[in-house]
N, C-alpha and C positions, 0 to 999 in steps of 0.2 A: 429698687434702683441699684444699678451696678456702677461703682465708682472706681476709676483707675487711680492708684495711689502714687504713681511715679513722681508727680509734680507737687505733691502735698506733704507738708510736715504736720503731722497730727500732734498737737500740743494739748495737754489737759492742765487745768488750774486747780488750786486750792487743796493740794494734798496737805493734810494737817488741820484743815478748818473744822472737820467733824469726822466721827467714826464712819458715817455713811459715805462721805467723800473718799476716805482712805480705802474702804472695802471695794468701792466701785472702781477706783483707779487701779488697785492691785489686780482685780479680776480682768480688767482690760489689758494690763501689762502681760499677764500670764498667757493670754490668747493672741498676743502680738499686734494689738490694735494701735499702739501708741509709740511715738518717736521721742517726745519730750514730756517730762513731768515737772510742773512748777510747785515747789515745796514752800509752804507757809510756816515760818518759824514762829514759835510762841504758842502754837496750837497743840493738837492732840496727836502725837506721833509716838508709838511705842518703840522700844529697841528692836523688837521683832519686825515691825513694819518697816523701819528704816533699813534694817539689814536686807529684808526681802526686796525692797526697792533698789538698793545699791547693787545687789547681786543680779538684778534683772538685765543690766547692761543698757537700759534706756538712758538718754541724756537727762541729767538732773539740773534744773534751773532753780533759782531762788525767786520766790514771789514776794518781793519787798512790800512792806505795808507800814502804816502809822497807826495801828490799832492797839488798844490796851488789852491787858490780859482778861479783863471782864468780858470783852467781846467773845472770846473763845469759851469762857466758862458758862456764859448764859445762852450762847447760840445753839440751836438744835438743827435746823434745816436752812437751806439757802433761802434768804428772805427776798420778798418782792418789794423793791424800792423804786419809787418814781424817779426817773432820770433827772427831771427838773429839780426835784428836792435835793438829790445828790450833788448836782452842780452848785445849787445855791448854798448848801452847807459848806461845800469845799471852798467856795469863794469867800464866804464869811470867815472861815478859819484862816485863810490866807491874809485877809485884811486885818484881823486882830493879832496877827503874829504868832499863831499857834504853830505854824510850820516854817520856822526860820531855818536857814541853811545849816547852821551848827546843829540844831535839833535833828534835822533830817539825816545829816551825815553820821551823827552819833548813833541814831536808832538803826539805820541801815547797816552800818559797820558792825554793830552788835549782832544783828541778825545773820550777817555773813559769818561771823565767828561762831555763832550758835550752830549754823549749818555745818561748818567745818568740824565742830565737836561731835555732831551727830553722825556725819557721813565720812569723817576722816579725810576730807579734802574740800576745797572750795567748789562751788557749783560750775557747771558747764556754761550756764547762761544766766542772764538777768532779765526779769520782767517785774511787773508790779500789780498789786491789787487795784482794780478799777483804772488801770493804765496810768497811774499817777506819775510814772517816770517820763511821760510825754510832756508834762508841764515844764517849760524851759528851765526854770531854776532847778527842778528836781532832775531833769535830764543831765545837767552838768554834773550833779552829784553822782548820779548813776554811772556816767562815763568815767569819772575819776576812780570810783570804787572798782569798776571793771578793769582799769589799768593797774591799780594798786594790787589787786588780787589775781592778776593774769587770767581773767575770765574771757573766754573767746566770743560768746554770742550775746546779742542783746535783741530783745523783741522790739521791732520798730517798723520794718518794711521800707524798702527804698522808694517805692512809688505809690501813687494813688491808684486805687482800683477803678476800672471803667464802669462797673455797675453801681447803681444807687443803693446805699444802705441806710441805716437809721441815723439819728442825731449824734450818737456817740462816735460813729465812724466819721461823720462830717467834721466834728470838732477835732478829732485826732488827725485828720488830714490837714487841717489848718495849723495845728501844732507841729506836725511833721515839717511843713514848709518853713516855719520859724526856726526850728531846731537845725535844719540843714543849712539855713542861711547863716546862722551865727556860730555853728560848731563845725569845724573842718576836720575833726578826728575821723580816721578810717576805722570802721568797725564791721564785724561780721553780722549779717542779718539776712532775712529772707527778702525776696523781691517784693512780695506783697504780704499784707497782714489782714486777716479776716477773722472775726469772732463769729461762731455759729449763730449766736443770738442777734446778730446784725442782719441775717439773711431773711428776706421776705418770701422769696420763691426758690425753694431748694432745687427743683429741676432746672430752672434757668441758670442758677448759679453754677451748678456742677457741669452743665453743658458748656458754659463759658470757660470754666476752669481748665478744660482739656487743651485750650489753645494758649495758655499763659505759662510763664516761668514759675519758679518755686513760690508757693504760698504757704505761710504758716496759718493753719486753721485751728482756732482755739475752742476747746469745749470745756464745759463744767459738768463732769459726770455725776456730781451730787444731784443734778436735775435728772429725773427719770427719763424724760424725753430725749435728752442728749446722750445719756448712757445707752438707751435702746437704739438710737440712730447709729452710734458707733458700732455696736454689736452687729447690727443688721447689714450695714453698708460698707464696711471696711474689712 
């Protein structure tokens, strides 16, 4: 498959989540496959890896999360988690007050400061683990941090994509409508947002892509199939 890259922003997630993810991302950076890298603070990033990533010239975004240190210490490879379980756990955590606005703001601000300490500047953009910043309460926090730290870009997408994707994409489309209705802030983002694991038919998607405006296409190179797809097709 030959894919024209003019209208695609290739973004990769989870730099810092594991040694495997870091190595895969740095390999892709070296051969010019990537436009944006999402860095996960609190994970496994050596000074040499941070320096190599910074010197590469790619856009560096922060991958905000609400995970404890034990997550990084015990984790080995990208886990397979049922989407319904993830949603259920998240909603329960919201209801019991685990994710209060002050806690979110404090945790994410600390991650931004950790990013600055590691890379000697604030990130170029903001996104989040499992798209948590799309949740309306979290989105307001993310926008405020974006303003406070003079960060230009936020992963969001201005419009709904015409093709059908999976349940995650459907939920994010609903949350996008809510966020746009109640937040009038102007912010820099892509026209569309698609994660590679939402796509059911590669050929159909990339054929359609040639006729649309800028799309941020998100990959997780820790997954072997996504790493190989990037190497072979971009």
